[in-house]
C-alpha positions as CSV (number, residue, x, y, z in Angstrom):
1,X,48.9,46.1,91.3
2,X,46.0,48.2,90.2
3,X,46.1,51.4,88.3
4,X,46.0,53.7,91.3
5,X,49.0,52.1,92.9
6,X,50.9,52.4,89.6
7,X,49.9,56.1,89.3
8,X,51.1,56.7,92.8
9,X,54.5,55.2,92.1
10,X,54.7,57.1,88.8
11,X,53.9,60.4,90.5
12,X,56.6,59.7,93.2
13,X,59.2,58.8,90.6
14,X,58.4,61.9,88.5
15,X,58.6,64.1,91.6
16,X,62.0,62.7,92.6
17,X,63.2,62.9,89.0
18,X,62.2,66.6,88.6
19,X,63.7,67.6,92.0
20,X,66.9,66.0,90.8
21,X,66.9,68.0,87.6
22,X,66.2,71.2,89.6
23,X,69.2,70.6,91.9
24,X,71.4,69.7,88.9
25,X,70.4,73.0,87.2
26,X,71.1,75.0,90.4
27,X,74.6,73.5,90.7
28,X,75.2,74.1,87.0
29,X,74.3,77.8,87.4
30,X,76.4,78.1,90.5
31,X,79.5,76.5,88.9
32,X,79.3,78.5,85.7
33,X,79.1,81.7,87.6
34,X,82.1,80.7,89.8
35,X,84.1,79.9,86.7
36,X,83.3,83.3,85.2
37,X,81.5,82.0,82.2
38,X,78.4,84.1,82.8
39,X,77.5,86.8,85.3
40,X,73.8,86.1,86.1
41,X,73.7,89.2,88.3
42,X,74.3,91.4,85.2
43,X,71.7,89.5,83.2
44,X,69.1,89.9,86.0
45,X,69.6,93.6,85.9
46,X,68.5,93.6,82.2
47,X,64.9,93.4,83.3
48,X,65.2,96.4,85.6
49,X,67.3,98.6,83.2
50,X,65.2,98.4,80.1
51,X,65.8,101.8,78.5
52,X,66.5,102.2,74.8
53,X,69.8,104.1,75.5
54,X,71.0,101.8,78.3
55,X,74.4,100.2,78.2
56,X,74.7,96.8,76.6
57,X,75.5,93.8,78.7
58,X,77.9,92.1,76.3
59,X,80.4,94.5,74.8
60,X,81.5,92.1,72.1
61,X,80.9,93.3,68.5
62,X,79.6,91.5,65.5
63,X,83.1,91.4,64.0
64,X,84.5,89.4,66.9
65,X,81.7,86.9,66.7
66,X,82.3,86.5,63.0
67,X,86.0,85.8,63.7
68,X,85.0,83.0,66.2
69,X,82.8,81.4,63.6
70,X,85.6,81.5,61.0
71,X,88.0,79.7,63.4
72,X,85.6,76.8,63.8
């Protein structure tokens, strides 16, 4: 087995590995959106609606996040 054959197998393995990671990430995003954990459509509108006086995406306040930290 020379170096070129090893490089070919390594490139094939890395391609398969990275495609697997990509599919896992797509499934993760789909499941988290279906569960209602995050709404990626609202987050994608952030780039389009970039005004200083635009409405915030998350309506949670600093006080509620501090309460969550204290419960931990």
